[in-house]
GUZA-329295 format. One record per residue (C-alpha): residue in three letters; x, y, z. Coordinates in steps of 0.5 Angstrom, whole numbers, padded with zeros to 4 digits, always signed. Example, Ala and Ser with C-alpha at 12.3 -4.5 7.8 and 13.67 -1.06 7.14 Angstrom:
2
Ala+0025-0009+0016/Ser+0027-0002+0014/
This chain:
820
Unk+0047-0015+0292/Unk+0049-0016+0285/Unk+0043-0017+0280/Unk+0040-0023+0279/Unk+0042-0027+0272/Unk+0037-0031+0268/Unk+0040-0038+0267/Unk+0042-0039+0259/Unk+0038-0046+0258/Unk+0031-0043+0261/Unk+0030-0039+0254/Unk+0032-0045+0250/Unk+0027-0049+0254/Unk+0022-0043+0253/Unk+0023-0043+0246/Unk+0022-0050+0245/Unk+0015-0050+0249/Unk+0013-0045+0245/Unk+0015-0048+0238/Unk+0011-0055+0241/Unk+0005-0051+0242/Unk+0005-0048+0235/Unk+0006-0055+0232/Unk+0000-0057+0236/Unk-0004-0051+0234/Unk-0002-0052+0227/Unk-0003-0060+0227/Unk-0010-0059+0230/Unk-0012-0053+0225/Unk-0010-0058+0220/Unk-0014-0064+0222/Unk-0020-0059+0223/Unk-0019-0055+0217/Unk-0017-0061+0212/Unk-0022-0064+0208/Unk-0018-0071+0207/Unk-0012-0074+0210/Unk-0007-0073+0204/Unk-0002-0069+0208/Unk-0001-0075+0212/Unk+0002-0078+0206/Unk+0010-0080+0206/Unk+0011-0078+0199/Unk+0007-0077+0192/Unk+0005-0083+0189/Unk+0008-0086+0182/Unk+0005-0084+0176/Unk+0002-0090+0175/Unk-0002-0090+0182/Unk-0003-0082+0182/Unk-0011-0083+0181/Unk-0011-0087+0188/Unk-0014-0082+0193/Unk-0016-0087+0199/Unk-0010-0090+0203/Unk-0015-0096+0205/Unk-0014-0098+0197/Unk-0007-0101+0198/Unk-0006-0101+0206/Unk-0011-0105+0210/Unk-0009-0102+0217/Unk-0010-0095+0214/Unk-0017-0094+0218/Unk-0022-0089+0215/Unk-0022-0082+0219/Unk-0017-0077+0220/Unk-0014-0080+0226/Unk-0012-0086+0221/Unk-0005-0085+0222/Unk-0005-0088+0229/Unk-0006-0095+0225/Unk+0000-0094+0222/Unk+0004-0094+0228/Unk+0002-0102+0229/Unk+0006-0106+0223/Unk+0001-0108+0218/Unk+0000-0115+0215/Unk+0005-0115+0208/Unk+0001-0121+0205/Unk-0005-0117+0206/Unk-0003-0111+0203/Unk+0001-0115+0197/Unk-0006-0119+0196/Unk-0009-0112+0195/Unk-0004-0111+0189/Unk-0007-0117+0186/Unk-0014-0114+0185/Unk-0011-0110+0179/Unk-0005-0114+0177/Unk-0006-0121+0175/Unk-0001-0126+0177/Unk+0000-0133+0178/Unk-0001-0137+0184/Unk+0006-0137+0185/Unk+0006-0129+0185/Unk+0010-0129+0192/Unk+0015-0134+0190/Unk+0022-0131+0188/Unk+0021-0129+0181/Unk+0014-0132+0181/Unk+0017-0138+0179/Unk+0014-0145+0182/Unk+0018-0148+0188/Unk+0021-0154+0183/Unk+0024-0149+0178/Unk+0027-0145+0184/Unk+0030-0151+0187/Unk+0033-0153+0181/Unk+0036-0146+0180/Unk+0039-0146+0187/Unk+0042-0153+0186/Unk+0045-0151+0179/Unk+0048-0144+0182/Unk+0050-0147+0189/Unk+0055-0151+0184/Unk+0057-0145+0181/Unk+0058-0141+0187/Unk+0063-0146+0190/Unk+0068-0144+0185/Unk+0067-0137+0184/Unk+0070-0131+0188/Unk+0065-0127+0193/Unk+0067-0119+0193/Unk+0068-0116+0199/Unk+0062-0111+0198/Unk+0057-0117+0197/Unk+0060-0121+0203/Unk+0059-0115+0208/Unk+0052-0114+0205/Unk+0050-0121+0207/Unk+0053-0121+0214/Unk+0049-0114+0215/Unk+0043-0116+0212/Unk+0041-0123+0211/Unk+0036-0125+0207/Unk+0035-0132+0207/Unk+0029-0132+0212/Unk+0026-0127+0208/Unk+0026-0131+0202/Unk+0023-0137+0206/Unk+0017-0133+0208/Unk+0016-0131+0201/Unk+0017-0124+0198/Unk+0012-0119+0198/Unk+0011-0113+0193/Unk+0013-0108+0197/Unk+0020-0112+0198/Unk+0022-0109+0191/Unk+0017-0104+0189/Unk+0017-0098+0194/Unk+0012-0093+0193/Unk+0012-0085+0195/Unk+0018-0084+0191/Unk+0015-0079+0187/Unk+0011-0078+0180/Unk+0017-0080+0176/Unk+0020-0085+0180/Unk+0020-0092+0176/Unk+0017-0097+0180/Unk+0020-0103+0176/Unk+0027-0101+0177/Unk+0031-0106+0182/Unk+0038-0104+0183/Unk+0044-0109+0183/Unk+0044-0109+0190/Unk+0037-0111+0191/Unk+0038-0117+0186/Unk+0045-0120+0189/Unk+0042-0119+0196/Unk+0038-0126+0195/Unk+0042-0130+0190/Unk+0047-0135+0192/Unk+0052-0133+0187/Unk+0054-0126+0190/Unk+0057-0121+0184/Unk+0058-0114+0184/Unk+0058-0112+0177/Unk+0057-0116+0170/Unk+0064-0115+0168/Unk+0066-0116+0175/Unk+0064-0123+0178/Unk+0058-0125+0174/Unk+0058-0132+0173/Unk+0060-0135+0166/Unk+0055-0137+0161/Unk+0052-0144+0161/Unk+0051-0146+0154/Unk+0047-0140+0152/Unk+0043-0139+0149/Unk+0041-0146+0147/Unk+0035-0149+0152/Unk+0032-0154+0147/Unk+0034-0156+0140/Unk+0031-0153+0134/Unk+0024-0154+0132/Unk+0026-0154+0124/Unk+0031-0160+0122/Unk+0036-0155+0119/Unk+0043-0157+0118/Unk+0047-0151+0117/Unk+0053-0154+0116/Unk+0050-0159+0111/Unk+0047-0154+0107/Unk+0053-0149+0106/Unk+0058-0155+0105/Unk+0054-0160+0101/Unk+0047-0158+0098/Unk+0048-0151+0096/Unk+0054-0152+0092/Unk+0050-0158+0089/Unk+0044-0154+0087/Unk+0049-0148+0084/Unk+0052-0154+0080/Unk+0046-0157+0077/Unk+0042-0150+0076/Unk+0046-0144+0077/Unk+0040-0139+0076/Unk+0036-0143+0082/Unk+0035-0138+0088/Unk+0040-0140+0094/Unk+0040-0135+0100/Unk+0046-0130+0100/Unk+0046-0128+0107/Unk+0043-0130+0114/Unk+0037-0125+0113/Unk+0035-0128+0107/Unk+0032-0133+0112/Unk+0031-0130+0118/Unk+0027-0124+0121/Unk+0026-0121+0128/Unk+0019-0119+0126/Unk+0015-0114+0129/Unk+0016-0116+0136/Unk+0023-0116+0136/Unk+0024-0121+0141/Unk+0024-0128+0136/Unk+0029-0129+0131/Unk+0024-0133+0126/Unk+0025-0136+0120/Unk+0022-0133+0114/Unk+0016-0137+0111/Unk+0017-0143+0107/Unk+0015-0140+0100/Unk+0020-0135+0101/Unk+0026-0140+0103/Unk+0025-0147+0102/Unk+0020-0148+0096/Unk+0025-0148+0091/Unk+0028-0155+0093/Unk+0023-0158+0098/Unk+0016-0157+0094/Unk+0017-0163+0089/Unk+0019-0167+0095/Unk+0012-0166+0098/Unk+0008-0167+0092/Unk+0012-0173+0091/Unk+0014-0170+0084/Unk+0021-0173+0086/Unk+0019-0179+0089/Unk+0023-0185+0084/Unk+0019-0191+0087/Unk+0013-0192+0091/Unk+0006-0189+0090/Unk+0006-0181+0090/Unk+0000-0181+0094/Unk-0003-0183+0101/Unk-0007-0190+0100/Unk-0013-0187+0104/Unk-0018-0193+0102/Unk-0017-0199+0099/Unk-0020-0206+0098/Unk-0014-0211+0101/Unk-0012-0217+0097/Unk-0015-0223+0100/Unk-0013-0231+0100/Unk-0020-0232+0096/Unk-0018-0239+0095/Unk-0017-0241+0102/Unk-0023-0237+0104/Unk-0028-0241+0099/Unk-0025-0247+0101/Unk-0027-0245+0108/Unk-0034-0243+0106/Unk-0033-0236+0109/Unk-0039-0232+0107/Unk-0035-0226+0104/Unk-0040-0225+0098/Unk-0037-0221+0092/Unk-0029-0219+0093/Unk-0024-0218+0087/Unk-0019-0223+0086/Unk-0014-0218+0083/Unk-0012-0214+0089/Unk-0006-0214+0092/Unk-0007-0207+0096/Unk-0006-0207+0104/Unk-0011-0205+0109/Unk-0009-0198+0110/Unk-0008-0195+0117/Unk-0013-0190+0116/Unk-0018-0195+0115/Unk-0016-0199+0121/Unk-0017-0192+0125/Unk-0024-0192+0122/Unk-0026-0200+0123/Unk-0023-0199+0130/Unk-0027-0194+0132/Unk-0030-0198+0138/Unk-0027-0204+0143/Unk-0030-0209+0138/Unk-0027-0206+0132/Unk-0020-0205+0136/Unk-0020-0212+0138/Unk-0022-0214+0130/Unk-0016-0210+0128/Unk-0011-0213+0133/Unk-0013-0220+0131/Unk-0012-0219+0123/Unk-0005-0215+0124/Unk-0003-0222+0126/Unk-0005-0225+0119/Unk-0002-0225+0112/Unk-0009-0223+0109/Unk-0006-0226+0102/Unk-0004-0233+0105/Unk-0009-0235+0110/Unk-0007-0243+0109/Unk-0005-0243+0116/Unk-0011-0239+0119/Unk-0015-0242+0124/Unk-0023-0242+0124/Unk-0023-0236+0129/Unk-0018-0232+0124/Unk-0022-0234+0118/Unk-0028-0231+0122/Unk-0025-0225+0124/Unk-0023-0224+0116/Unk-0030-0225+0114/Unk-0032-0220+0119/Unk-0027-0215+0116/Unk-0029-0216+0109/Unk-0036-0214+0112/Unk-0033-0208+0116/Unk-0030-0205+0109/Unk-0036-0206+0105/Unk-0040-0203+0110/Unk-0035-0197+0110/Unk-0036-0196+0103/Unk-0043-0197+0103/Unk-0044-0191+0109/Unk-0039-0187+0105/Unk-0044-0187+0099/Unk-0051-0187+0102/Unk-0049-0182+0108/Unk-0045-0176+0109/Unk-0037-0176+0110/Unk-0037-0172+0116/Unk-0042-0177+0119/Unk-0038-0183+0117/Unk-0031-0180+0118/Unk-0032-0175+0124/Unk-0034-0180+0129/Unk-0027-0182+0131/Unk-0026-0185+0138/Unk-0019-0185+0138/Unk-0019-0184+0146/Unk-0020-0177+0147/Unk-0027-0177+0148/Unk-0028-0170+0145/Unk-0033-0169+0139/Unk-0029-0166+0133/Unk-0030-0160+0130/Unk-0033-0158+0123/Unk-0027-0155+0121/Unk-0022-0161+0123/Unk-0027-0166+0120/Unk-0027-0163+0114/Unk-0019-0163+0114/Unk-0019-0170+0116/Unk-0023-0172+0110/Unk-0020-0167+0105/Unk-0027-0166+0102/Unk-0026-0172+0099/Unk-0031-0172+0093/Unk-0037-0177+0093/Unk-0036-0179+0086/Unk-0029-0182+0087/Unk-0032-0187+0092/Unk-0038-0188+0088/Unk-0034-0190+0082/Unk-0029-0194+0086/Unk-0035-0198+0089/Unk-0038-0199+0082/Unk-0031-0202+0079/Unk-0029-0206+0085/Unk-0036-0208+0088/Unk-0042-0207+0083/Unk-0047-0211+0087/Unk-0045-0208+0094/Unk-0052-0205+0094/Unk-0056-0211+0094/Unk-0051-0215+0099/Unk-0052-0209+0104/Unk-0060-0209+0103/Unk-0060-0216+0104/Unk-0056-0218+0111/Unk-0059-0225+0110/Unk-0054-0226+0105/Unk-0048-0225+0110/Unk-0050-0232+0113/Unk-0050-0231+0120/Unk-0045-0225+0120/Unk-0047-0219+0124/Unk-0049-0213+0120/Unk-0044-0208+0119/Unk-0045-0202+0124/Unk-0044-0197+0119/Unk-0051-0198+0116/Unk-0054-0195+0122/Unk-0050-0189+0120/Unk-0054-0188+0114/Unk-0061-0185+0113/Unk-0067-0188+0110/Unk-0069-0195+0110/Unk-0066-0200+0105/Unk-0072-0204+0104/Unk-0074-0200+0098/Unk-0067-0201+0095/Unk-0068-0208+0094/Unk-0075-0209+0092/Unk-0075-0212+0085/Unk-0079-0208+0079/Unk-0086-0211+0077/Unk-0085-0217+0072/Unk-0088-0215+0066/Unk-0094-0220+0063/Unk-0092-0225+0057/Unk-0085-0227+0059/Unk-0083-0234+0057/Unk-0082-0238+0064/Unk-0077-0242+0061/Unk-0072-0236+0061/Unk-0072-0236+0068/Unk-0066-0240+0070/Unk-0062-0239+0077/Unk-0056-0237+0073/Unk-0059-0231+0069/Unk-0066-0229+0072/Unk-0068-0223+0069/Unk-0072-0221+0076/Unk-0066-0222+0080/Unk-0062-0218+0075/Unk-0067-0212+0075/Unk-0067-0213+0083/Unk-0060-0212+0083/Unk-0060-0206+0078/Unk-0066-0203+0082/Unk-0062-0204+0089/Unk-0056-0199+0086/Unk-0057-0192+0089/Unk-0058-0188+0083/Unk-0055-0181+0084/Unk-0054-0175+0079/Unk-0047-0175+0076/Unk-0043-0169+0077/Unk-0043-0163+0071/Unk-0037-0165+0068/Unk-0039-0172+0067/Unk-0046-0170+0064/Unk-0043-0169+0057/Unk-0039-0176+0057/Unk-0045-0180+0059/Unk-0049-0176+0054/Unk-0044-0179+0049/Unk-0044-0186+0051/Unk-0052-0186+0051/Unk-0052-0183+0044/Unk-0047-0188+0041/Unk-0051-0194+0045/Unk-0056-0192+0040/Unk-0052-0192+0034/Unk-0049-0199+0036/Unk-0057-0201+0036/Unk-0058-0198+0030/Unk-0052-0202+0026/Unk-0053-0209+0031/Unk-0053-0216+0027/Unk-0059-0219+0025/Unk-0064-0221+0030/Unk-0063-0215+0035/Unk-0067-0210+0032/Unk-0073-0213+0035/Unk-0072-0210+0042/Unk-0076-0204+0043/Unk-0073-0197+0045/Unk-0073-0196+0052/Unk-0068-0190+0053/Unk-0069-0184+0056/Unk-0076-0181+0055/Unk-0079-0174+0057/Unk-0086-0173+0061/Unk-0090-0174+0055/Unk-0087-0181+0053/Unk-0083-0179+0047/Unk-0076-0181+0046/Unk-0071-0175+0048/Unk-0065-0175+0044/Unk-0059-0170+0043/Unk-0060-0165+0038/Unk-0054-0165+0033/Unk-0054-0158+0033/Unk-0052-0158+0040/Unk-0045-0161+0039/Unk-0039-0158+0037/Unk-0037-0158+0029/Unk-0033-0164+0029/Unk-0038-0168+0033/Unk-0044-0165+0028/Unk-0040-0167+0022/Unk-0040-0174+0025/Unk-0047-0174+0027/Unk-0049-0172+0020/Unk-0045-0178+0017/Unk-0048-0183+0021/Unk-0055-0181+0020/Unk-0054-0181+0012/Unk-0050-0188+0013/Unk-0055-0191+0017/Unk-0061-0189+0014/Unk-0068-0190+0016/Unk-0068-0197+0014/Unk-0063-0198+0020/Unk-0069-0197+0025/Unk-0075-0200+0021/Unk-0075-0205+0026/Unk-0076-0200+0032/Unk-0083-0198+0035/Unk-0083-0191+0035/Unk-0089-0190+0039/Unk-0088-0192+0046/Unk-0095-0195+0048/Unk-0096-0198+0041/Unk-0099-0205+0041/Unk-0096-0210+0036/Unk-0100-0215+0031/Unk-0100-0220+0037/Unk-0104-0216+0041/Unk-0099-0216+0047/Unk-0097-0210+0050/Unk-0090-0207+0050/Unk-0086-0204+0055/Unk-0087-0196+0055/Unk-0081-0192+0055/Unk-0081-0190+0063/Unk-0082-0198+0065/Unk-0076-0202+0068/Unk-0072-0205+0062/Unk-0071-0213+0063/Unk-0063-0213+0063/Unk-0060-0220+0063/Unk-0055-0223+0068/Unk-0049-0222+0064/Unk-0051-0215+0063/Unk-0052-0213+0070/Unk-0048-0206+0072/Unk-0048-0201+0076/Unk-0045-0195+0072/Unk-0046-0194+0064/Unk-0039-0192+0064/Unk-0037-0199+0065/Unk-0041-0203+0059/Unk-0041-0210+0059/Unk-0037-0215+0054/Unk-0043-0215+0049/Unk-0044-0208+0049/Unk-0036-0207+0048/Unk-0037-0211+0042/Unk-0043-0208+0039/Unk-0039-0201+0040/Unk-0033-0204+0036/Unk-0038-0206+0031/Unk-0041-0200+0030/Unk-0035-0196+0030/Unk-0033-0200+0024/Unk-0040-0200+0020/Unk-0042-0193+0021/Unk-0038-0191+0015/Unk-0040-0196+0010/Unk-0047-0196+0011/Unk-0052-0200+0015/Unk-0057-0207+0015/Unk-0062-0206+0009/Unk-0069-0205+0010/Unk-0073-0212+0013/Unk-0066-0215+0016/Unk-0070-0215+0023/Unk-0076-0219+0020/Unk-0071-0224+0017/Unk-0068-0225+0023/Unk-0074-0226+0028/Unk-0080-0228+0024/Unk-0084-0227+0031/Unk-0082-0219+0031/Unk-0087-0214+0030/Unk-0087-0211+0024/Unk-0087-0204+0023/Unk-0093-0199+0022/Unk-0094-0197+0015/Unk-0088-0201+0013/Unk-0090-0200+0006/Unk-0091-0193+0006/Unk-0087-0187+0008/Unk-0080-0189+0012/Unk-0079-0187+0019/Unk-0075-0181+0021/Unk-0068-0183+0022/Unk-0066-0182+0030/Unk-0061-0177+0031/Unk-0058-0181+0037/Unk-0054-0186+0032/Unk-0047-0183+0032/Unk-0040-0185+0032/Unk-0036-0187+0038/Unk-0033-0180+0041/Unk-0028-0182+0046/Unk-0022-0179+0049/Unk-0016-0183+0050/Unk-0010-0181+0055/Unk-0004-0184+0057/Unk-0003-0180+0063/Unk-0004-0184+0069/Unk-0009-0182+0075/Unk-0003-0181+0079/Unk+0001-0176+0074/Unk-0006-0173+0073/Unk-0006-0171+0080/Unk+0001-0167+0080/Unk-0001-0162+0084/Unk-0005-0166+0089/Unk-0012-0168+0090/Unk-0016-0175+0090/Unk-0015-0180+0085/Unk-0016-0188+0084/Unk-0011-0193+0082/Unk-0012-0200+0082/Unk-0015-0202+0088/Unk-0014-0196+0093/Unk-0016-0189+0093/Unk-0010-0184+0094/Unk-0009-0177+0096/Unk-0004-0173+0094/Unk-0001-0168+0098/Unk-0003-0161+0095/Unk+0003-0157+0098/Unk+0006-0155+0104/Unk+0002-0154+0110/Unk-0003-0160+0107/Unk-0009-0160+0111/Unk-0010-0167+0111/Unk-0003-0169+0113/Unk-0003-0164+0119/Unk-0010-0166+0121/Unk-0009-0173+0122/Unk-0002-0172+0125/Unk-0005-0167+0130/Unk-0011-0172+0132/Unk-0007-0178+0133/Unk+0000-0175+0135/Unk-0002-0174+0143/Unk-0005-0181+0143/Unk+0001-0185+0139/Unk+0006-0187+0144/Unk+0013-0189+0141/Unk+0012-0197+0140/Unk+0005-0197+0142/Unk+0001-0201+0136/Unk-0006-0198+0137/Unk-0009-0195+0130/Unk-0008-0188+0132/Unk+0000-0190+0133/Unk+0000-0193+0126/Unk-0003-0187+0122/Unk+0002-0183+0126/Unk+0008-0188+0124/Unk+0006-0188+0117/Unk+0006-0181+0116/Unk+0012-0179+0120/Unk+0016-0185+0117/Unk+0023-0184+0113/Unk+0019-0185+0106/Unk+0012-0182+0108/Unk+0009-0178+0103/Unk+0009-0170+0104/Unk+0016-0171+0108/Unk+0013-0167+0114/Unk+0018-0170+0119/Unk+0024-0169+0114/Unk+0024-0162+0117/Unk+0019-0161+0123/Unk+0022-0165+0129/Unk+0018-0170+0133/Unk+0018-0169+0141/Unk+0016-0174+0145/Unk+0010-0172+0151/Unk+0008-0176+0157/Unk+0003-0180+0153/Unk+0004-0179+0146/Unk+0008-0175+0141/Unk+0007-0168+0137/Unk+0010-0165+0131/Unk+0013-0158+0132/Unk+0009-0155+0126/Unk+0008-0148+0130/Unk+0015-0144+0130/Unk+0017-0141+0136/Unk+0014-0135+0139/Unk+0014-0130+0145/Unk+0009-0134+0149/Unk+0014-0140+0148/Unk+0019-0136+0151/Unk+0015-0135+0158/Unk+0019-0138+0164/Unk+0026-0136+0162/Unk+0030-0131+0166/Unk+0034-0128+0160/Unk+0032-0123+0155/Unk+0036-0121+0149/Unk+0033-0117+0143/Unk+0037-0118+0136/Unk+0035-0111+0133/Unk+0039-0106+0137/Unk+0046-0110+0136/Unk+0046-0110+0129/Unk+0049-0103+0128/Unk+0053-0104+0133/Unk+0056-0111+0131/Unk+0057-0108+0124/Unk+0061-0102+0126/Unk+0065-0105+0131/Unk+0067-0111+0126/Unk+0067-0107+0120/Unk+0072-0107+0114/Unk+0074-0114+0112/Unk+0073-0117+0119/Unk+0066-0116+0118/Unk+0063-0123+0120/Unk+0056-0120+0122/Unk+0051-0126+0125/Unk+0058-0130+0125/Unk+0061-0125+0130/Unk+0056-0129+0136/Unk+0054-0135+0132/Unk+0060-0139+0130/Unk+0058-0145+0126/Unk+0062-0151+0128/Unk+0062-0157+0123/Unk+0063-0164+0124/Unk+0058-0164+0130/Unk+0052-0170+0130/Unk+0047-0165+0129/Unk+0042-0169+0126/Unk+0043-0175+0131/Unk+0040-0171+0136/Unk+0033-0171+0132/Unk+0033-0179+0132/Unk+0030-0179+0139/Unk+0024-0175+0142/Unk+0027-0171+0148/Unk+0028-0164+0145/Unk+0033-0162+0151/Unk+0038-0167+0149/Unk+0041-0164+0143/Unk+0048-0162+0140/Unk+0047-0155+0136/Unk+0050-0153+0129/Unk+0053-0147+0133/Unk+0058-0146+0139/Unk+0055-0142+0145/Unk+0056-0135+0146/Unk+0061-0133+0151/Unk+0061-0128+0156/Unk+0067-0125+0154/Unk+0064-0123+0147/Unk+0058-0119+0151/Unk+0064-0116+0156/Unk+0067-0112+0150/Unk+0061-0107+0150/Unk+0058-0108+0157/Unk+0063-0105+0162/Unk+0062-0100+0167/Unk+0065-0095+0162/Unk+0061-0096+0156/Unk+0054-0100+0156/Unk+0049-0101+0161/Unk+0050-0107+0165/Unk+0045-0107+0171/Unk+0041-0114+0172/Unk+0035-0112+0169/Unk+0038-0110+0162/Unk+0038-0118+0161/Unk+0034-0121+0166/Unk+0027-0120+0168/Unk+0024-0121+0175/Unk+0017-0124+0174/Unk+0019-0130+0169/Unk+0011-0130+0167/Unk+0010-0123+0167/Unk+0004-0119+0170/Unk-0002-0117+0166/Unk-0007-0112+0168/Unk-0014-0115+0166/Unk-0020-0111+0163/Unk-0025-0108+0167/Unk-0031-0113+0168/Unk-0036-0108+0166/Unk-0044-0110+0166/Unk-0048-0109+0160/Unk-0053-0103+0162/Unk-0060-0106+0163/Unk-0065-0106+0157/
């Protein structure tokens, strides 16, 4: 018998069994000898995730032991795994939507692309991919992080890389490459109108030639880069600052220097003109009011008065009236005008008595939020108190008395502004103590010294600013000169000027004055002589021969009713006549000695009249005044507060004026177009065609849901959030210059073609920023295709498009401070 042969397959089977045993032994040894489970990983992690050691940090079904790989045999929850990614990567609530966009944005985009897809050819490769791997259901359930970001591809793998095939697998429009079937551009890059109203065609064709013709040396931009700069972020082609680009032509328009008619400043506070005859005929208790005013009620005052429901109702009623013609007004309307008068008086009283931050900071335009200190400061533009005080003293000299005696309002409610001031008003109206020995026959209702002194005492006395101290001192010195040379019968009055604490008369020294003034003081002293003041009592407490006590230097002087004034800067007619007479008589001499006794035989004789004459007073000085032909409006040429007629004006200080900006910022969101509320009145006033500051001549106005907003802020990277398209200008500058060199070098005009004759400015007459016509034509896909082809520059999807439209942020760690 032949020997028995072995089958060929038996050795192979034996080898397979041996290899299986070796594999089991090796795996068993690995499980037993290894300290971790890293050997089970399908591949190394990317560099960004290299520090992760536990699989459970990302995989919810991983388990914790060495047999945790068995959990991977069962499919995990991709949503739970994606949520684990969000523990480090900050994403919006729409993170699992396509592009992390909202459902509404995706719906609109899909509808737009569906129309494009209907007329676009589909490449065969894209058609086959869609048939083999349909993705509509995947997108409907939501896209998870691992759908696009595949880990375990190695340390150098770019997790953000997404292939063109991945992108087109979901898109309605199927394309193979950019230079293949990529859709044409649609009105690129224009998404909205520009924030700055700048007509390039008008400036190039009209304004610049006119400027060059008038002033060849004036700076005109030579290139696009004179005004435009890509800045540090390289993402936004921004406009250079105003001071670098527009100030040469537009600064004078802002500060009002080029304004041919109308006020150059903004009327902030005013005393509106009233039909005083009708109000008097109707017995309206308005008190003191100037009859020469023809000013209007400013919109700012309407906001201040309309700070509550009662005030807004009052403004609504008054708006229907012509204040300077109330002949046809009803009794209720006359009552409303009367209330308005006291509201305005209360406003001025509160501004002087209290703080501007309290009065102008308690606005209630509708937001309900308390205004910040910086905003209040900008709203008031640091208005000087002296401006309001001097206006009150000129317009309403008896305001303090009226506000201190609310009974004089004849039934009118006291203004709510008085509650905003501090302190009691009773002390202001307290009359001074009546001196003894007064002639009762002089007390008449028309000119009661007690009432006059009461009104004078009721005026709140405040220290003038340092710049006025010199002027006031000159006025007081001249007043002494006028008394020294006044007509007969006037010298019997006692000297009650400023006195120091020891009771002596305190007068300026001639040595404290400039040279020209010292010469005038010396001349006046020589001309007046000691005889001019012989009738004055030098010692305050000295008693005259009749035994009656005279007023001391620190006693309240008795003022006549006609002399009553709140400010020494506004002398009475009698004082003006004395000043005029004094200025004429100073150089020729004074009255002879004893003139006073002739004029008034009852006047007290001077002590030691037959002996040494009294020392002449150094306060006898000539008139020292500075006259100026510059009106207040021109004086504030570069901005600030000034008073003219019966209004207090504010002239813009230049570009980015804080008062205009803050009022537009505050009132705009509460000023819908056509709404006649006070906030809307301020906004319309500051944004009108002829508004001071001319802000909206260049800054566009957009309508929002409940109001309007002025586009003061330039475009930024944040403003581009939510866009799918990226474009960085800087890498293209050199390429465009090289490819279009020589005589054909058009620079920026290679892509941005200026098209004349378009109704660009017409677009800004309405408030929708998405409805517009650009100065430039749209950029075509054909232009980009000159470089971005399969054989030249990159053309992958992520070169121009970003997936997460709102970005992904890795937040800082929340580390607790160590315990103290």
